[in-house]
N, C-alpha and C positions, 0 to 999 in steps of 0.2 A: 423655412419649412423643412428643408433638408436637415439642418443641424438639430432640430428638435426630435426628428425621428431617429437620427443616429444616437442622440443622447438617451432616448428611451430604450433602444435596443441594448445599449451598454449597461443601463441600470438593470434591465431585466436579466442580463447575463450575470451581473455581479450579485444581485440580490437573490435571484431565483435559483442559483446554482450553488450547491455546497461542494462541488468538485473544484480542485485547483485549476488554474489556467494551464494551457498547453506548455507555456514556457517553464513553469515550475515542475512539470512532470518529467522533464529531461533528467536523466541520471546516468551515472557512469556504469555501463554494462560490464559484466565480467568481474565485478568487485568481489563476489563470493565464489568465483569459479573453482579455485583450489579447495576451499572448504567443502563445497558441494561434491566435488569429485571424491574427496576422502570419505565423506558421509555415504555416498552412493556405494563405494567399494566396501565400506563397513557393513552395509546392508545387503551385500551379496552381488553387487553389479561388477562389471568388468573394471580392472584397475585403470584403464584409459577409456572412459565412456565417450560417446560421440559428442562433439561440441554443441550440436543442436539440442541434444538431450539435456545437457548441463544448462544451456541458455533457457530452455523451456522451464526447467525446474527452478531456475533463479527468478524468472518472471512470475511464476506461481507463488514462490515464497515471498517475494517483495510485495506482490499484490495482497497476499494474506496479511502480512505484517502491517502494511499501510491501512488496510481495512480495520484491523484490530485497534490500531492507534486512534483512528477516527472515532470508532465506537466507544473506546475507553474515554476519550476526551468528551464526547457527548454525555456519558454517564457522570463524569467528574465535573462537568460544567455547573451542575446544581450546587456543588460544594465549593467550586472555585479552585480546586486543587487536584491534580492528577496523582494518584497513588498506585503503588504496585498492586494493591487489592482490587483496583478497577480492572486490571488485566486478568487477574486470577478469577474474578467473578465472570468475566466474559468467556474465558476458556472453560470454566466449569459449566456454564449455562449453554455453551455452544452445542448445537445438534448437527449431526452429520447426515 
């Protein structure tokens, strides 16, 4: 009886969730740090912004890009092929 309930909860997690597992969410932090620092300076920030600020901006940017990729893939799944136009469509359609 124990094994069937464990199997059911695993199936519910796998089938009911469109989110990736915790293991696949791990990523190398700081990968975009220098690029973001330069962009922040270009937009008027300090030449050496706080590391916490850069880390927060990186988290926001990675979350946004990941979300856009998932949405573009959902849009493209009907066609079976992911195209640049899928991203352009989502960016055009996006409301702030």
